[in-house]
MOPAC internal coordinates of N, CA, C and O (Angstrom, degrees):
PM7 1SCF
backbone

  N    0.0000 0     0.00 0     0.00 0    0    0    0
  C    1.4479 1     0.00 0     0.00 0    1    0    0
  C    1.5272 1   111.00 1     0.00 0    2    1    0
  O    1.2310 1   120.63 1   139.16 1    3    2    1
  N    1.3357 1   116.41 1   -40.84 1    3    2    1
  C    1.4644 1   119.47 1  -179.61 1    5    3    2
  C    1.5192 1   110.91 1   -62.61 1    6    5    3
  O    1.2310 1   120.34 1   137.94 1    7    6    5
  N    1.3462 1   116.95 1   -42.06 1    7    6    5
  C    1.4646 1   119.85 1   179.98 1    9    7    6
  C    1.5241 1   111.24 1   -61.86 1   10    9    7
  O    1.2310 1   119.92 1   138.55 1   11   10    9
  N    1.3573 1   117.75 1   -41.45 1   11   10    9
  C    1.4609 1   120.82 1   178.57 1   13   11   10
  C    1.5187 1   109.74 1   -63.42 1   14   13   11
  O    1.2310 1   120.85 1   139.65 1   15   14   13
  N    1.3294 1   115.99 1   -40.35 1   15   14   13
  C    1.4585 1   119.58 1   178.31 1   17   15   14
  C    1.5225 1   111.00 1   -65.32 1   18   17   15
  O    1.2310 1   120.50 1   140.75 1   19   18   17
  N    1.3303 1   116.65 1   -39.25 1   19   18   17
  C    1.4610 1   119.94 1   176.78 1   21   19   18
  C    1.5176 1   110.86 1   -63.14 1   22   21   19
  O    1.2310 1   120.63 1   139.17 1   23   22   21
  N    1.3256 1   116.40 1   -40.83 1   23   22   21
  C    1.4639 1   119.92 1   178.05 1   25   23   22
  C    1.5230 1   110.19 1   -58.73 1   26   25   23
  O    1.2310 1   120.45 1   133.17 1   27   26   25
  N    1.3133 1   116.75 1   -46.83 1   27   26   25
  C    1.4693 1   120.79 1  -179.68 1   29   27   26
  C    1.5227 1   110.93 1   -64.97 1   30   29   27
  O    1.2310 1   120.49 1   140.37 1   31   30   29
  N    1.3301 1   116.66 1   -39.63 1   31   30   29
  C    1.4704 1   120.25 1   179.64 1   33   31   30
  C    1.5169 1   110.74 1   -63.92 1   34   33   31
  O    1.2310 1   120.36 1   130.69 1   35   34   33
  N    1.3353 1   116.92 1   -49.31 1   35   34   33
  C    1.4621 1   119.58 1  -178.46 1   37   35   34
  C    1.5249 1   112.06 1   -68.17 1   38   37   35
  O    1.2310 1   120.33 1   147.04 1   39   38   37
  N    1.3199 1   116.97 1   -32.96 1   39   38   37
  C    1.4707 1   119.97 1   174.90 1   41   39   38
  C    1.5269 1   109.66 1   -62.64 1   42   41   39
  O    1.2310 1   120.67 1   134.78 1   43   42   41
  N    1.3146 1   116.33 1   -45.22 1   43   42   41
  C    1.4672 1   120.37 1   179.57 1   45   43   42
  C    1.5258 1   111.05 1   -63.87 1   46   45   43
  O    1.2310 1   120.51 1   139.94 1   47   46   45
  N    1.3320 1   116.63 1   -40.06 1   47   46   45
  C    1.4675 1   120.70 1  -177.88 1   49   47   46
  C    1.5256 1   113.00 1   -75.86 1   50   49   47
  O    1.2310 1   119.94 1   168.11 1   51   50   49
  N    1.3235 1   117.72 1   -11.89 1   51   50   49
  C    1.4678 1   121.30 1  -177.18 1   53   51   50
  C    1.5252 1   112.52 1   -68.62 1   54   53   51
  O    1.2310 1   120.21 1   161.24 1   55   54   53
  N    1.3189 1   117.21 1   -18.76 1   55   54   53
  C    1.4628 1   120.51 1  -176.03 1   57   55   54
  C    1.5329 1   110.66 1  -101.83 1   58   57   55
  O    1.2310 1   119.41 1   -51.69 1   59   58   57
  N    1.3349 1   118.73 1   128.31 1   59   58   57
  C    1.4681 1   120.99 1  -178.27 1   61   59   58
  C    1.5294 1   113.56 1   -63.28 1   62   61   59
  O    1.2310 1   120.01 1   148.33 1   63   62   61
  N    1.3198 1   117.59 1   -31.67 1   63   62   61
  C    1.4635 1   119.68 1   178.12 1   65   63   62
  C    1.5227 1   109.98 1   -65.42 1   66   65   63
  O    1.2310 1   120.36 1   136.32 1   67   66   65
  N    1.3244 1   116.91 1   -43.68 1   67   66   65
  C    1.4612 1   119.92 1   179.46 1   69   67   66
  C    1.5232 1   111.27 1   -67.09 1   70   69   67
  O    1.2310 1   120.07 1   143.41 1   71   70   69
  N    1.3425 1   117.47 1   -36.59 1   71   70   69
  C    1.4653 1   119.21 1   176.45 1   73   71   70
  C    1.5272 1   110.27 1   -63.78 1   74   73   71
  O    1.2310 1   120.66 1   140.58 1   75   74   73
  N    1.3333 1   116.35 1   -39.42 1   75   74   73
  C    1.4662 1   120.09 1   178.04 1   77   75   74
  C    1.5301 1   110.79 1   -65.56 1   78   77   75
  O    1.2310 1   120.44 1   141.62 1   79   78   77
  N    1.3243 1   116.76 1   -38.38 1   79   78   77
  C    1.4656 1   120.11 1   177.62 1   81   79   78
  C    1.5261 1   110.77 1   -63.54 1   82   81   79
  O    1.2310 1   120.35 1   137.86 1   83   82   81
  N    1.3309 1   116.93 1   -42.14 1   83   82   81
  C    1.4665 1   119.99 1   177.25 1   85   83   82
  C    1.5251 1   110.86 1   -62.84 1   86   85   83
  O    1.2310 1   120.47 1   139.66 1   87   86   85
  N    1.3208 1   116.71 1   -40.34 1   87   86   85
  C    1.4701 1   120.04 1   177.89 1   89   87   86
  C    1.5215 1   110.40 1   -62.01 1   90   89   87
  O    1.2310 1   120.40 1   138.29 1   91   90   89
  N    1.3236 1   116.84 1   -41.71 1   91   90   89
  C    1.4648 1   120.31 1   178.45 1   93   91   90
  C    1.5243 1   110.51 1   -63.71 1   94   93   91
  O    1.2310 1   120.34 1   141.27 1   95   94   93
  N    1.3233 1   116.96 1   -38.73 1   95   94   93
  C    1.4611 1   120.48 1  -179.43 1   97   95   94
  C    1.5253 1   112.52 1   -72.37 1   98   97   95
  O    1.2310 1   120.23 1   162.20 1   99   98   97
  N    1.3206 1   117.17 1   -17.80 1   99   98   97
  C    1.4635 1   119.53 1   179.16 1  101   99   98
  C    1.5297 1   111.86 1   -66.37 1  102  101   99
  O    1.2310 1   120.31 1   163.38 1  103  102  101
  N    1.3260 1   117.02 1   -16.62 1  103  102  101
  C    1.4691 1   120.56 1   178.60 1  105  103  102
  C    1.5190 1   112.16 1   -96.78 1  106  105  103
  O    1.2310 1   120.37 1   177.23 1  107  106  105
  N    1.3454 1   116.90 1    -2.77 1  107  106  105
  C    1.4611 1   120.64 1   178.20 1  109  107  106
  C    1.5120 1   111.86 1   139.46 1  110  109  107
  O    1.2310 1   121.43 1    -4.00 1  111  110  109
  N    1.3260 1   114.87 1   176.00 1  111  110  109
  C    1.4585 1   120.65 1  -177.97 1  113  111  110
  C    1.5238 1   111.42 1   -62.06 1  114  113  111
  O    1.2310 1   121.51 1   -32.66 1  115  114  113
  N    1.3258 1   114.71 1   147.34 1  115  114  113
  C    1.4698 1   121.13 1   177.83 1  117  115  114
  C    1.5268 1   107.85 1  -142.24 1  118  117  115
  O    1.2310 1   121.18 1   -30.45 1  119  118  117
  N    1.3109 1   115.35 1   149.55 1  119  118  117
  C    1.4602 1   120.02 1   172.88 1  121  119  118
  C    1.5298 1   108.16 1   -79.03 1  122  121  119
  O    1.2310 1   120.84 1   -16.84 1  123  122  121
  N    1.3203 1   116.00 1   163.16 1  123  122  121
  C    1.4600 1   119.01 1   177.63 1  125  123  122
  C    1.5265 1   109.92 1   -62.41 1  126  125  123
  O    1.2310 1   120.13 1   143.37 1  127  126  125
  N    1.3174 1   117.35 1   -36.63 1  127  126  125
  C    1.4672 1   120.66 1   176.44 1  129  127  126
  C    1.5210 1   111.94 1   -60.25 1  130  129  127
  O    1.2310 1   120.46 1   138.81 1  131  130  129
  N    1.3213 1   116.73 1   -41.19 1  131  130  129
  C    1.4710 1   120.57 1   178.02 1  133  131  130
  C    1.5260 1   110.94 1   -66.60 1  134  133  131
  O    1.2310 1   120.46 1   143.14 1  135  134  133
  N    1.3222 1   116.72 1   -36.86 1  135  134  133
  C    1.4652 1   119.84 1   177.80 1  137  135  134
  C    1.5206 1   111.77 1   -69.14 1  138  137  135
  O    1.2310 1   120.49 1   148.67 1  139  138  137
  N    1.3317 1   116.68 1   -31.33 1  139  138  137
  C    1.4667 1   121.59 1  -178.72 1  141  139  138
  C    1.5251 1   112.09 1   -75.64 1  142  141  139
  O    1.2310 1   120.28 1   145.31 1  143  142  141
  N    1.3267 1   117.07 1   -34.69 1  143  142  141
  C    1.4720 1   122.00 1  -169.86 1  145  143  142
  C    1.5298 1   115.25 1   -51.20 1  146  145  143
  O    1.2310 1   118.68 1   131.00 1  147  146  145
  N    1.3293 1   120.12 1   -49.00 1  147  146  145
  C    1.4671 1   118.73 1  -177.19 1  149  147  146
  C    1.5288 1   113.76 1   -67.29 1  150  149  147
  O    1.2310 1   120.20 1   167.30 1  151  150  149
  N    1.3161 1   117.23 1   -12.70 1  151  150  149
  C    1.4652 1   120.73 1  -174.98 1  153  151  150
  C    1.5225 1   112.46 1  -106.47 1  154  153  151
  O    1.2310 1   120.27 1  -176.08 1  155  154  153
  N    1.3062 1   117.09 1     3.92 1  155  154  153
  C    1.4695 1   121.87 1  -179.79 1  157  155  154
  C    1.5304 1   110.67 1    48.41 1  158  157  155
  O    1.2310 1   121.10 1  -130.45 1  159  158  157
  N    1.3285 1   115.50 1    49.55 1  159  158  157
  C    1.4601 1   120.11 1   179.17 1  161  159  158
  C    1.5192 1   109.68 1  -123.09 1  162  161  159
  O    1.2310 1   121.44 1   -18.03 1  163  162  161
  N    1.2838 1   114.85 1   161.97 1  163  162  161
  C    1.4642 1   120.61 1   179.91 1  165  163  162
  C    1.5259 1   110.32 1   -72.17 1  166  165  163
  O    1.2310 1   121.55 1   -15.39 1  167  166  165
  N    1.3281 1   114.63 1   164.61 1  167  166  165
  C    1.4540 1   120.40 1   174.64 1  169  167  166
  C    1.5287 1   109.56 1   -59.59 1  170  169  167
  O    1.2310 1   120.79 1   137.68 1  171  170  169
  N    1.3355 1   116.10 1   -42.32 1  171  170  169
  C    1.4648 1   120.26 1  -178.81 1  173  171  170
  C    1.5337 1   111.05 1   -61.93 1  174  173  171
  O    1.2310 1   120.36 1   137.36 1  175  174  173
  N    1.3181 1   116.92 1   -42.64 1  175  174  173
  C    1.4613 1   120.58 1   178.20 1  177  175  174
  C    1.5208 1   111.61 1   -63.27 1  178  177  175
  O    1.2310 1   120.81 1   134.88 1  179  178  177
  N    1.3264 1   116.06 1   -45.12 1  179  178  177
  C    1.4623 1   120.19 1   178.90 1  181  179  178
  C    1.5248 1   110.53 1   -64.84 1  182  181  179
  O    1.2310 1   120.81 1   141.83 1  183  182  181
  N    1.3249 1   116.05 1   -38.17 1  183  182  181
  C    1.4618 1   120.37 1   179.76 1  185  183  182
  C    1.5239 1   111.53 1   -62.75 1  186  185  183
  O    1.2310 1   120.07 1   143.56 1  187  186  185
  N    1.3212 1   117.48 1   -36.44 1  187  186  185
  C    1.4666 1   120.69 1   176.76 1  189  187  186
  C    1.5250 1   110.93 1   -64.67 1  190  189  187
  O    1.2310 1   120.48 1   137.50 1  191  190  189
  N    1.3317 1   116.69 1   -42.50 1  191  190  189
  C    1.4654 1   120.21 1   177.03 1  193  191  190
  C    1.5245 1   110.11 1   -63.10 1  194  193  191
  O    1.2310 1   120.43 1   135.74 1  195  194  193
  N    1.3087 1   116.77 1   -44.26 1  195  194  193
  C    1.4644 1   120.75 1   179.30 1  197  195  194
  C    1.5221 1   109.75 1   -61.81 1  198  197  195
  O    1.2310 1   120.12 1   142.02 1  199  198  197
  N    1.3221 1   117.37 1   -37.98 1  199  198  197
  C    1.4668 1   120.65 1   177.46 1  201  199  198
  C    1.5171 1   112.47 1   -58.11 1  202  201  199
  O    1.2310 1   120.50 1   139.12 1  203  202  201
  N    1.3247 1   116.66 1   -40.88 1  203  202  201
  C    1.4693 1   121.00 1   177.59 1  205  203  202
  C    1.5268 1   109.31 1   -63.55 1  206  205  203
  O    1.2310 1   120.48 1   137.29 1  207  206  205
  N    1.3276 1   116.69 1   -42.71 1  207  206  205
  C    1.4629 1   121.18 1   179.41 1  209  207  206
  C    1.5258 1   111.35 1   -65.51 1  210  209  207
  O    1.2310 1   120.44 1   141.93 1  211  210  209
  N    1.3289 1   116.77 1   -38.07 1  211  210  209
  C    1.4697 1   121.16 1   178.04 1  213  211  210
  C    1.5303 1   109.90 1   -65.35 1  214  213  211
  O    1.2310 1   119.99 1   133.16 1  215  214  213
  N    1.3266 1   117.62 1   -46.84 1  215  214  213
  C    1.4675 1   121.06 1  -179.87 1  217  215  214
  C    1.5307 1   111.52 1   -62.13 1  218  217  215
  O    1.2310 1   120.44 1   149.61 1  219  218  217
  N    1.3116 1   116.76 1   -30.39 1  219  218  217
  C    1.4669 1   120.97 1   177.71 1  221  219  218
  C    1.5291 1   111.71 1   -79.59 1  222  221  219
  O    1.2310 1   120.18 1   172.21 1  223  222  221
  N    1.3194 1   117.26 1    -7.79 1  223  222  221
  C    1.4577 1   120.78 1  -179.04 1  225  223  222
  C    1.5168 1   113.67 1    80.87 1  226  225  223
  O    1.2310 1   120.42 1  -170.28 1  227  226  225
  N    1.3297 1   116.81 1     9.72 1  227  226  225
  C    1.4665 1   121.43 1  -177.89 1  229  227  226
  C    1.5215 1   113.00 1   -85.53 1  230  229  227
  O    1.2310 1   120.22 1   161.73 1  231  230  229
  N    1.3227 1   117.19 1   -18.27 1  231  230  229
  C    1.4601 1   122.04 1  -176.78 1  233  231  230
  C    1.5242 1   108.88 1  -138.58 1  234  233  231
  O    1.2310 1   121.30 1   -38.38 1  235  234  233
  N    1.3071 1   115.12 1   141.62 1  235  234  233
  C    1.4579 1   122.30 1   170.89 1  237  235  234
  C    1.5202 1   106.79 1  -110.09 1  238  237  235
  O    1.2310 1   120.84 1   -46.90 1  239  238  237
  N    1.3263 1   116.01 1   133.10 1  239  238  237
  C    1.4733 1   121.13 1  -177.38 1  241  239  238
  C    1.5272 1   107.55 1  -117.68 1  242  241  239
  O    1.2310 1   120.70 1   -42.81 1  243  242  241
  N    1.3480 1   116.28 1   137.19 1  243  242  241
  C    1.4589 1   121.07 1   177.27 1  245  243  242
  C    1.5173 1   109.11 1  -143.13 1  246  245  243
  O    1.2310 1   121.35 1   -25.83 1  247  246  245
  N    1.3121 1   115.03 1   154.17 1  247  246  245
  C    1.4690 1   120.07 1   179.09 1  249  247  246
  C    1.5192 1   109.32 1   -90.63 1  250  249  247
  O    1.2310 1   121.29 1   -46.15 1  251  250  249
  N    1.3245 1   115.13 1   133.85 1  251  250  249
  C    1.4586 1   122.92 1   172.78 1  253  251  250
  C    1.5240 1   105.29 1  -129.07 1  254  253  251
  O    1.2310 1   121.23 1   -78.60 1  255  254  253
  N    1.3156 1   115.25 1   101.40 1  255  254  253
  C    1.4654 1   118.74 1  -174.12 1  257  255  254
  C    1.5115 1   108.93 1    65.02 1  258  257  255
  O    1.2310 1   120.93 1    56.08 1  259  258  257
  N    1.3256 1   115.83 1  -123.92 1  259  258  257
  C    1.4687 1   120.91 1   179.43 1  261  259  258
  C    1.5184 1   112.67 1   -92.72 1  262  261  259
  O    1.2310 1   120.48 1   173.01 1  263  262  261
  N    1.3125 1   116.70 1    -6.99 1  263  262  261
  C    1.4680 1   120.19 1  -177.61 1  265  263  262
  C    1.5199 1   111.72 1   -95.25 1  266  265  263
  O    1.2310 1   121.64 1   -28.04 1  267  266  265
  N    1.3248 1   114.47 1   151.96 1  267  266  265
  C    1.4590 1   121.45 1   169.23 1  269  267  266
  C    1.5229 1   106.41 1  -104.81 1  270  269  267
  O    1.2310 1   121.22 1   -60.87 1  271  270  269
  N    1.3263 1   115.27 1   119.13 1  271  270  269
  C    1.4580 1   121.42 1  -176.36 1  273  271  270
  C    1.5226 1   108.51 1  -105.44 1  274  273  271
  O    1.2310 1   121.15 1   -44.10 1  275  274  273
  N    1.3175 1   115.41 1   135.90 1  275  274  273
  C    1.4663 1   121.95 1  -176.20 1  277  275  274
  C    1.5179 1   110.55 1  -112.38 1  278  277  275
  O    1.2310 1   121.35 1   -36.75 1  279  278  277
  N    1.3250 1   115.03 1   143.25 1  279  278  277
  C    1.4603 1   122.92 1   178.36 1  281  279  278
  C    1.5179 1   108.63 1  -129.34 1  282  281  279
  O    1.2310 1   120.45 1   -41.55 1  283  282  281
  N    1.3097 1   116.75 1   138.45 1  283  282  281
  C    1.4612 1   122.24 1   177.82 1  285  283  282
  C    1.5197 1   110.05 1   -70.54 1  286  285  283
  O    1.2310 1   120.48 1   -44.17 1  287  286  285
  N    1.3136 1   116.69 1   135.83 1  287  286  285
  C    1.4657 1   124.18 1   172.02 1  289  287  286
  C    1.5254 1   105.97 1  -118.40 1  290  289  287
  O    1.2310 1   119.85 1   -76.61 1  291  290  289
  N    1.3159 1   117.90 1   103.39 1  291  290  289
  C    1.4647 1   122.09 1  -168.76 1  293  291  290
  C    1.5289 1   115.05 1   -84.92 1  294  293  291
  O    1.2310 1   119.09 1   169.02 1  295  294  293
  N    1.3209 1   119.34 1   -10.98 1  295  294  293
  C    1.4731 1   120.78 1  -175.30 1  297  295  294
  C    1.5315 1   113.00 1   -54.66 1  298  297  295
  O    1.2310 1   118.69 1   136.71 1  299  298  297
  N    1.3474 1   120.11 1   -43.29 1  299  298  297
  C    1.4684 1   118.21 1   178.24 1  301  299  298
  C    1.5291 1   113.10 1   -62.31 1  302  301  299
  O    1.2310 1   119.99 1   151.38 1  303  302  301
  N    1.3170 1   117.63 1   -28.62 1  303  302  301
  C    1.4638 1   120.25 1   176.75 1  305  303  302
  C    1.5230 1   110.62 1   -67.78 1  306  305  303
  O    1.2310 1   120.97 1   143.40 1  307  306  305
  N    1.3311 1   115.75 1   -36.60 1  307  306  305
  C    1.4688 1   119.87 1   177.52 1  309  307  306
  C    1.5270 1   109.53 1   -64.59 1  310  309  307
  O    1.2310 1   120.36 1   136.66 1  311  310  309
  N    1.3223 1   116.91 1   -43.34 1  311  310  309
  C    1.4677 1   120.69 1   178.40 1  313  311  310
  C    1.5264 1   110.84 1   -60.58 1  314  313  311
  O    1.2310 1   120.06 1   137.40 1  315  314  313
  N    1.3276 1   117.50 1   -42.60 1  315  314  313
  C    1.4620 1   121.45 1   178.46 1  317  315  314
  C    1.5228 1   110.67 1   -65.09 1  318  317  315
  O    1.2310 1   120.50 1   139.52 1  319  318  317
  N    1.3182 1   116.65 1   -40.48 1  319  318  317
  C    1.4698 1   120.50 1   179.62 1  321  319  318
  C    1.5200 1   110.41 1   -63.84 1  322  321  319
  O    1.2310 1   120.06 1   138.71 1  323  322  321
  N    1.3285 1   117.49 1   -41.29 1  323  322  321
  C    1.4636 1   120.96 1   178.86 1  325  323  322
  C    1.5263 1   110.72 1   -63.36 1  326  325  323
  O    1.2310 1   120.30 1   139.40 1  327  326  325
  N    1.3231 1   117.04 1   -40.60 1  327  326  325
  C    1.4640 1   121.08 1   178.35 1  329  327  326
  C    1.5297 1   110.04 1   -64.29 1  330  329  327
  O    1.2310 1   120.71 1   134.32 1  331  330  329
  N    1.3242 1   116.24 1   -45.68 1  331  330  329
  C    1.4705 1   120.26 1   179.18 1  333  331  330
  C    1.5270 1   111.77 1   -64.31 1  334  333  331
  O    1.2310 1   120.58 1   145.35 1  335  334  333
  N    1.3174 1   116.49 1   -34.65 1  335  334  333
  C    1.4636 1   120.71 1  -178.84 1  337  335  334
  C    1.5312 1   111.03 1   -60.31 1  338  337  335
  O    1.2310 1   120.39 1   142.37 1  339  338  337
  N    1.3356 1   116.87 1   -37.63 1  339  338  337
  C    1.4757 1   119.69 1   177.20 1  341  339  338
  C    1.5216 1   110.54 1   -60.14 1  342  341  339
  O    1.2310 1   120.05 1   140.01 1  343  342  341
  N    1.3171 1   117.51 1   -39.99 1  343  342  341
  C    1.4612 1   121.22 1   179.94 1  345  343  342
  C    1.5209 1   111.34 1   -73.95 1  346  345  343
  O    1.2310 1   120.26 1   152.24 1  347  346  345
  N    1.3131 1   117.11 1   -27.76 1  347  346  345
  C    1.4599 1   120.19 1   176.64 1  349  347  346
  C    1.5278 1   109.59 1   -59.97 1  350  349  347
  O    1.2310 1   120.04 1   136.69 1  351  350  349
  N    1.3249 1   117.53 1   -43.31 1  351  350  349
  C    1.4665 1   121.39 1   177.51 1  353  351  350
  C    1.5129 1   111.85 1   -61.45 1  354  353  351
  O    1.2310 1   120.56 1   138.02 1  355  354  353
  N    1.3240 1   116.54 1   -41.98 1  355  354  353
  C    1.4619 1   121.43 1   177.81 1  357  355  354
  C    1.5222 1   110.58 1   -58.26 1  358  357  355
  O    1.2310 1   120.76 1   129.36 1  359  358  357
  N    1.3336 1   116.16 1   -50.64 1  359  358  357
  C    1.4652 1   119.61 1  -176.90 1  361  359  358
  C    1.5221 1   111.91 1   -70.39 1  362  361  359
  O    1.2310 1   119.64 1   147.63 1  363  362  361
  N    1.3035 1   118.28 1   -32.37 1  363  362  361
  C    1.4544 1   120.80 1   176.81 1  365  363  362
  C    1.5273 1   109.83 1   -63.00 1  366  365  363
  O    1.2310 1   120.53 1   134.87 1  367  366  365
  N    1.3295 1   116.58 1   -45.13 1  367  366  365
  C    1.4758 1   119.71 1   178.40 1  369  367  366
  C    1.5226 1   110.87 1   -62.53 1  370  369  367
  O    1.2310 1   120.40 1   136.95 1  371  370  369
  N    1.3220 1   116.84 1   -43.05 1  371  370  369
  C    1.4690 1   120.46 1  -179.33 1  373  371  370
  C    1.5280 1   111.17 1   -63.65 1  374  373  371
  O    1.2310 1   120.43 1   135.81 1  375  374  373
  N    1.3169 1   116.79 1   -44.19 1  375  374  373
  C    1.4649 1   120.23 1  -179.40 1  377  375  374
  C    1.5261 1   111.49 1   -69.65 1  378  377  375
  O    1.2310 1   120.21 1   144.81 1  379  378  377
  N    1.3295 1   117.20 1   -35.19 1  379  378  377
  C    1.4701 1   120.26 1   175.20 1  381  379  378
  C    1.5255 1   110.32 1   -62.54 1  382  381  379
  O    1.2310 1   120.29 1   138.77 1  383  382  381
  N    1.3382 1   117.06 1   -41.23 1  383  382  381
  C    1.4678 1   120.97 1   178.64 1  385  383  382
  C    1.5272 1   110.46 1   -65.13 1  386  385  383
  O    1.2310 1   120.35 1   139.31 1  387  386  385
  N    1.3192 1   116.93 1   -40.69 1  387  386  385
  C    1.4654 1   120.54 1   177.82 1  389  387  386
  C    1.5238 1   110.25 1   -63.75 1  390  389  387
  O    1.2310 1   120.54 1   135.97 1  391  390  389
  N    1.3257 1   116.58 1   -44.03 1  391  390  389
  C    1.4638 1   120.23 1   178.79 1  393  391  390
  C    1.5291 1   110.79 1   -60.03 1  394  393  391
  O    1.2310 1   120.41 1   136.59 1  395  394  393
  N    1.3244 1   116.82 1   -43.41 1  395  394  393
  C    1.4768 1   120.21 1   179.78 1  397  395  394
  C    1.5330 1   110.37 1   -64.87 1  398  397  395
  O    1.2310 1   120.40 1   139.32 1  399  398  397
  N    1.3234 1   116.85 1   -40.68 1  399  398  397
  C    1.4660 1   120.02 1   179.55 1  401  399  398
  C    1.5157 1   111.17 1   -64.95 1  402  401  399
  O    1.2310 1   120.01 1   139.83 1  403  402  401
  N    1.3092 1   117.58 1   -40.17 1  403  402  401
  C    1.4712 1   120.82 1   178.70 1  405  403  402
  C    1.5248 1   111.26 1   -69.04 1  406  405  403
  O    1.2310 1   120.66 1   142.71 1  407  406  405
  N    1.3085 1   116.35 1   -37.29 1  407  406  405
  C    1.4717 1   120.53 1   179.51 1  409  407  406
  C    1.5342 1   110.69 1   -66.85 1  410  409  407
  O    1.2310 1   120.27 1   143.64 1  411  410  409
  N    1.3340 1   117.10 1   -36.36 1  411  410  409
  C    1.4600 1   121.55 1  -176.61 1  413  411  410
  C    1.5378 1   112.96 1   -86.72 1  414  413  411
  O    1.2310 1   120.12 1   172.08 1  415  414  413
  N    1.3148 1   117.38 1    -7.92 1  415  414  413
  C    1.4729 1   121.67 1  -177.75 1  417  415  414
  C    1.5323 1   108.95 1   -71.77 1  418  417  415
  O    1.2310 1   120.89 1   -48.78 1  419  418  417
  N    1.3496 1   115.91 1   131.22 1  419  418  417
  C    1.4732 1   118.37 1   177.18 1  421  419  418
  C    1.5297 1   110.01 1   -66.36 1  422  421  419
  O    1.2310 1   121.35 1   -34.61 1  423  422  421
  N    1.2991 1   115.02 1   145.39 1  423  422  421
  C    1.4665 1   119.66 1  -176.93 1  425  423  422
  C    1.4659 1   111.29 1   -94.97 1  426  425  423
  O    1.2310 1   120.10 1   180.00 1  427  426  425

């Protein structure tokens, strides 16, 4: 289940528009119209992006009157960060070994 969630999270984060929408939501709730405005896109286009974020669990959407209001759900980002952190250790060890090998190499 975690791997499927990671797939959805990374798929959602792969698009710069969706990353910008998440950044906007980090300051508080926004309507889909507000999320669309900086990107000069239609409501329908923004709604499709929001749908991807909702399916990934990164955004919760609710109706308030005629508006759809979106809220950031950060837990999937924490899961992705934890997964990436494991690889950070791997690459740190590899780069440390490379640095030691280069330092010990005769000139």
